[in-house]
C-alpha positions as CSV (number, residue, x, y, z in Angstrom):
1,X,48.9,-3.4,-82.1
2,X,45.4,-1.7,-82.0
3,X,45.7,-0.4,-85.4
4,X,46.7,-3.7,-86.6
5,X,43.5,-5.0,-85.3
6,X,41.5,-2.0,-86.6
7,X,43.4,-3.2,-90.1
8,X,42.0,-6.2,-89.3
9,X,38.1,-5.8,-88.8
10,X,38.3,-3.1,-91.2
11,X,35.7,-3.9,-94.1
12,X,38.3,-3.0,-96.4
13,X,40.5,-6.2,-95.2
14,X,40.6,-9.0,-97.4
15,X,42.1,-11.2,-94.5
16,X,38.5,-11.3,-92.4
17,X,35.4,-10.7,-95.0
18,X,32.7,-13.2,-94.0
19,X,30.6,-12.4,-96.6
20,X,33.0,-11.9,-99.5
21,X,35.0,-14.5,-101.2
22,X,37.5,-16.7,-99.9
23,X,40.3,-16.5,-102.7
24,X,42.8,-19.3,-103.5
25,X,45.6,-18.4,-100.5
26,X,43.2,-20.5,-97.9
27,X,45.4,-23.3,-96.5
28,X,43.6,-26.2,-95.8
29,X,44.4,-29.8,-93.8
30,X,44.0,-32.6,-96.0
31,X,45.8,-35.1,-93.5
32,X,43.8,-38.0,-93.9
33,X,46.3,-40.3,-92.1
34,X,45.2,-40.0,-88.6
35,X,43.7,-42.9,-87.1
36,X,40.8,-42.9,-84.2
37,X,41.7,-45.4,-81.6
38,X,37.8,-47.0,-82.5
39,X,38.7,-47.6,-86.4
40,X,41.7,-48.3,-88.6
41,X,39.8,-46.4,-91.1
42,X,41.3,-42.8,-92.4
43,X,39.2,-40.1,-90.9
44,X,38.0,-37.4,-93.5
45,X,39.7,-34.0,-94.0
46,X,36.5,-32.6,-93.0
47,X,36.8,-34.5,-89.3
48,X,40.6,-33.7,-89.1
49,X,39.3,-29.9,-89.3
50,X,36.3,-30.2,-87.6
51,X,38.4,-31.9,-84.6
52,X,41.1,-29.3,-85.0
53,X,38.6,-26.7,-84.6
54,X,37.5,-28.3,-81.7
55,X,40.9,-28.4,-79.9
56,X,41.5,-24.9,-80.9
57,X,38.2,-24.3,-79.0
58,X,39.3,-26.1,-76.0
59,X,42.6,-24.1,-75.9
60,X,40.4,-21.0,-75.9
61,X,38.7,-22.0,-73.0
62,X,41.6,-21.7,-70.8
63,X,42.6,-18.2,-71.9
64,X,41.0,-15.7,-69.7
65,X,41.4,-13.1,-72.1
66,X,39.3,-14.5,-75.1
67,X,35.5,-13.3,-74.3
68,X,33.0,-16.2,-73.2
69,X,30.1,-14.9,-75.7
70,X,33.0,-15.6,-78.5
71,X,33.7,-19.1,-77.3
72,X,30.0,-19.8,-77.1
73,X,29.7,-18.5,-80.5
74,X,32.7,-21.1,-81.5
75,X,30.6,-23.9,-79.7
76,X,27.9,-23.3,-81.5
77,X,29.8,-23.0,-85.2
78,X,31.3,-26.3,-83.8
79,X,28.0,-27.9,-83.6
80,X,26.3,-26.4,-86.5
81,X,29.5,-28.0,-88.6
82,X,29.1,-31.2,-87.3
83,X,25.4,-31.4,-88.0
84,X,25.8,-31.3,-91.7
85,X,27.7,-33.6,-94.2
86,X,30.4,-32.1,-96.7
87,X,29.3,-34.3,-99.5
88,X,26.1,-32.1,-99.5
89,X,27.4,-28.9,-99.7
90,X,28.5,-27.1,-102.9
91,X,31.9,-27.0,-103.6
92,X,31.9,-23.0,-103.0
93,X,30.4,-23.5,-99.4
94,X,32.8,-26.5,-98.7
95,X,35.7,-24.0,-99.2
96,X,33.9,-21.3,-97.4
97,X,33.2,-23.3,-94.4
98,X,36.9,-24.6,-94.5
99,X,38.2,-21.5,-94.5
100,X,36.3,-19.9,-91.6
101,X,37.2,-23.4,-89.3
102,X,40.7,-23.2,-90.2
103,X,41.8,-19.5,-91.2
104,X,39.0,-16.5,-90.2
105,X,38.4,-17.7,-86.8
106,X,41.7,-18.5,-85.7
107,X,43.3,-14.9,-87.3
108,X,40.4,-13.0,-85.9
109,X,41.2,-14.3,-82.3
110,X,44.9,-14.2,-82.6
111,X,44.7,-10.4,-83.6
112,X,42.5,-10.1,-80.8
113,X,44.6,-11.9,-78.1
114,X,47.5,-9.8,-79.3
115,X,46.1,-6.5,-78.1
116,X,47.0,-5.4,-74.7
117,X,44.1,-6.0,-72.6
118,X,43.6,-2.6,-71.3
119,X,42.9,-1.7,-74.9
120,X,40.6,-4.6,-75.8
121,X,38.2,-3.9,-73.4
122,X,38.3,0.1,-73.1
123,X,39.3,1.5,-76.2
124,X,36.6,2.4,-78.7
125,X,37.2,1.9,-82.0
126,X,36.1,3.9,-85.1
127,X,32.9,2.0,-85.6
128,X,31.8,2.7,-81.7
129,X,32.8,-0.5,-80.2
130,X,35.3,-2.0,-78.4
131,X,37.7,-4.8,-79.6
132,X,36.2,-7.3,-77.5
133,X,32.4,-6.6,-78.7
134,X,33.8,-6.2,-82.2
135,X,35.4,-9.7,-81.8
136,X,32.3,-11.0,-80.0
137,X,30.1,-9.6,-83.1
138,X,32.5,-10.9,-85.9
139,X,32.7,-14.4,-84.2
140,X,28.7,-14.1,-84.3
141,X,29.3,-13.1,-87.7
142,X,31.0,-16.5,-88.7
143,X,28.3,-18.2,-86.9
144,X,25.5,-16.7,-88.9
145,X,27.6,-17.6,-92.3
146,X,27.7,-21.3,-91.1
147,X,24.2,-21.3,-90.2
148,X,22.8,-19.7,-93.6
149,X,25.4,-22.6,-95.4
150,X,23.4,-25.1,-93.4
151,X,20.1,-24.0,-94.1
152,X,21.0,-23.9,-98.1
153,X,22.5,-27.3,-97.6
154,X,19.5,-28.7,-96.4
155,X,17.1,-26.8,-98.8
156,X,19.1,-27.9,-101.4
157,X,19.2,-31.6,-100.1
158,X,15.4,-31.6,-99.5
159,X,14.6,-30.1,-103.3
160,X,17.1,-32.9,-105.0
161,X,15.0,-35.4,-103.1
162,X,11.7,-33.7,-104.0
163,X,12.5,-34.0,-107.7
164,X,13.7,-37.5,-107.2
165,X,10.2,-38.4,-105.8
166,X,8.3,-36.8,-108.8
167,X,10.3,-38.3,-111.0
168,X,9.6,-41.4,-109.6
169,X,5.8,-40.7,-109.5
170,X,6.0,-39.8,-113.4
171,X,7.7,-42.9,-114.1
172,X,5.2,-45.3,-112.1
173,X,2.3,-43.2,-114.0
174,X,3.7,-43.8,-117.3
175,X,4.2,-47.6,-116.5
176,X,0.7,-47.9,-115.2
177,X,-0.7,-46.1,-118.4
178,X,1.4,-48.8,-120.8
179,X,0.2,-51.7,-118.5
180,X,-3.5,-51.2,-119.7
C-alpha cells in the first residue's frame, strides 16, 4: 500500500502530474441531460463537473481520515472554478481543469485513503514528509494550478477587450478624418 502511494506521488508518475501534459486518456463527464429544479434548461458539462466535485468534497468532509487542510484546499479549488467561465479558457486549460476536478484530485485522495492511517501520518517517505503532508502539498499544488489558469484566463480576456477597444478607437479616428 505504502509503495503504491509513493509510486503515485513520484515525479516520474504520469497519473499525477500537475504541471505536465494531460494526455488523451482523461475521462470527462459530458452528461448534459441533468436538469435543475429551478430551470428546464440542461446544465452545461462544466456545471455538472463542478457540482460532482462539490459533492465529492462533501463526502470527504465526513471522513475523519482526510486532512482538514486538504479539504480546505479542495474547497478553494471549487470556489476558484466557480469564478471563471470555461468558455473564456483555452481548450488546453479547459481540459486541464476538467482533469484536475474529475481525475487527479480524486485519485490522489483515493490512494491516500487506501493507506493504513498509522502509515499515512507517521511513516516518513523518501521526500522527507509523511503521506498526510504530501497529500496536502499536492492538493495545494492543484489549487495553485487552477489559480494560475484563472489568472491567465482573466489576463487573456482583458487583453482581448483592450484590443477591441483600440480597434474601435482607430475606426472612430478614421471616421472622423473622412468626415472632414
